[in-house]
Structure formats: C-alpha cells, structure tokens
Backbone bond lengths (Angstrom), bond angles and torsions (degrees), N, CA, C in turn:
res aa  C-N    CA-C-N  psi(-1)  N-CA   C-N-CA  omega(-1)  CA-C   N-CA-C  phi
1 M - - - 1.447 - - 1.529 108.81 -
2 A 1.330 116.42 135.47 1.463 120.86 -178.13 1.518 110.61 -75.35
3 V 1.326 115.05 132.89 1.462 121.70 179.82 1.529 107.26 -128.51
4 P 1.345 118.71 135.95 1.455 119.33 178.58 1.521 111.89 -64.52
5 K 1.323 116.13 138.74 1.456 120.46 -179.04 1.524 111.38 -77.05
6 R 1.339 116.50 -34.86 1.460 121.22 179.06 1.528 109.91 -132.62
7 K 1.322 114.67 160.71 1.461 120.27 177.20 1.533 109.04 -68.79
8 T 1.333 116.61 136.34 1.459 121.12 176.88 1.521 108.51 -79.33
9 S 1.325 116.47 124.05 1.464 120.51 -177.32 1.529 110.52 -71.11
10 K 1.333 115.60 162.47 1.461 120.55 179.60 1.519 111.07 -62.85
11 S 1.329 116.38 -41.27 1.466 118.90 -177.94 1.525 111.32 -67.31
12 R 1.304 117.96 -40.16 1.464 120.70 179.01 1.528 110.51 -66.44
13 K 1.313 116.33 -41.24 1.458 120.38 178.87 1.531 110.45 -65.05
14 R 1.325 116.79 -42.08 1.463 120.65 -178.62 1.524 111.86 -70.38
15 K 1.321 117.58 -33.62 1.465 120.24 175.47 1.527 110.44 -62.72
16 R 1.304 116.50 -39.91 1.457 120.88 179.46 1.524 110.71 -69.17
17 M 1.336 116.84 -37.55 1.457 120.67 -175.36 1.534 113.26 -77.95
18 T 1.340 119.01 -7.64 1.467 119.66 179.46 1.520 112.00 -64.18
19 H 1.306 118.50 -21.74 1.461 121.63 -179.39 1.522 112.29 -82.53
20 Y 1.320 118.60 -12.64 1.462 122.82 179.31 1.515 108.84 -97.93
21 K 1.326 116.91 72.28 1.451 120.70 -178.19 1.522 109.56 -134.89
22 L 1.311 115.17 161.11 1.450 120.89 178.84 1.516 110.13 -82.23
23 G 1.312 115.30 143.20 1.456 119.88 175.66 1.523 110.33 -90.30
24 N 1.317 116.73 -179.41 1.454 121.26 177.28 1.521 109.66 -73.00
25 A 1.322 115.61 143.03 1.454 120.67 179.33 1.524 109.43 -71.37
26 P 1.338 118.09 135.42 1.464 119.54 179.25 1.526 110.95 -70.41
27 I 1.316 116.66 121.00 1.462 122.59 -178.97 1.525 107.77 -117.44
28 Y 1.326 116.14 139.34 1.459 119.35 178.20 1.522 109.26 -138.70
29 K 1.320 115.84 163.94 1.459 121.89 -179.73 1.520 108.87 -89.72
30 D 1.330 116.41 122.71 1.456 122.18 -179.47 1.531 108.82 -69.11
31 P 1.337 118.52 123.57 1.470 119.49 -177.03 1.527 113.39 -68.49
32 E 1.335 118.26 -25.37 1.467 120.54 -177.62 1.525 111.82 -81.46
33 T 1.338 116.91 -47.13 1.465 120.07 -176.39 1.518 112.72 -98.11
34 G 1.323 118.15 -22.22 1.452 121.49 -179.82 1.516 114.43 82.58
35 E 1.330 117.85 4.92 1.463 120.19 179.63 1.528 110.12 -96.03
36 Y 1.311 115.71 158.55 1.456 121.51 178.64 1.522 109.19 -89.64
37 R 1.338 116.20 134.22 1.461 120.70 178.75 1.519 108.90 -155.80
38 R 1.328 116.02 170.96 1.454 120.98 177.98 1.516 109.78 -79.78
39 R 1.314 115.62 149.68 1.463 119.81 178.52 1.531 110.38 -67.53
40 H 1.323 116.15 146.21 1.462 124.15 176.34 1.525 112.17 62.54
41 H 1.333 117.51 28.26 1.456 122.08 176.53 1.527 108.75 -125.56
42 V 1.315 115.92 152.38 1.455 121.54 179.23 1.525 108.79 -70.15
43 A 1.321 116.70 139.07 1.463 121.44 179.61 1.525 109.72 -72.69
44 A 1.325 116.33 169.93 1.465 121.42 -177.40 1.525 111.76 -64.99
45 D 1.335 117.91 -28.82 1.465 120.07 179.56 1.524 112.59 -85.72
46 G 1.329 118.71 1.15 1.459 122.54 175.54 1.510 114.45 92.90
47 T 1.319 119.07 13.20 1.459 121.25 179.77 1.521 110.54 -100.48
48 Y 1.326 114.54 150.07 1.460 121.81 176.28 1.511 107.65 -147.46
49 K 1.323 117.14 123.24 1.469 124.18 -177.72 1.530 111.79 54.27
50 G 1.326 116.55 39.84 1.455 121.03 176.80 1.513 114.95 80.68
51 R 1.322 118.66 1.17 1.461 122.07 179.72 1.521 109.70 -113.27
52 Q 1.332 116.03 149.68 1.459 121.66 176.20 1.530 107.54 -85.46
53 V 1.337 117.49 112.60 1.458 121.04 -176.75 1.524 112.23 -107.69
54 I 1.332 117.91 -21.25 1.464 121.58 178.15 1.520 107.89 -130.57
55 N 1.335 116.08 127.08 1.459 120.39 176.10 1.517 108.76 -88.01
56 K 1.330 117.02 125.55 1.461 121.20 -178.81 1.529 111.15 -70.35
57 E 1.348 118.64 -25.65 1.462 121.33 -178.50 1.526 111.77 -68.87
58 E 1.344 116.74 -31.62 1.464 120.42 -178.63 1.517 111.61 -71.96
59 N 1.328 117.40 -34.76 1.462 121.25 -176.96 1.462 108.41 -87.45
C-alpha cells in the first residue's frame, strides 16, 4: 500500500486544489422576454420554454 514519505504542506495542497473550482454559470439572453437568465431554469416571471409553469399569484 502506498504511503506518503513526507507530510504534504498547506501550500502544496492548496496549489493542487486550485484546479478544483467552479466556473461561471452560463447565462444567455432569453429571446422571448429579453432578460438574462441561466439555461434550463425557470425565468423570473414563471415561464419555461414559452409555457407558464409557475403562477406568481399562488406564491
């Protein structure tokens, strides 16, 4: 079984972990409403793919 020969320092560990980060969320302009939103997410007015999926009056 492989065992580390020396303790991994904080700086070495953190240098390696810099590659495990989240990227920016893809945002696009909705052609129907003209607002910016994330892909595959419900818009602020409750529409998704041209259909009303959430009624704002109920919430």
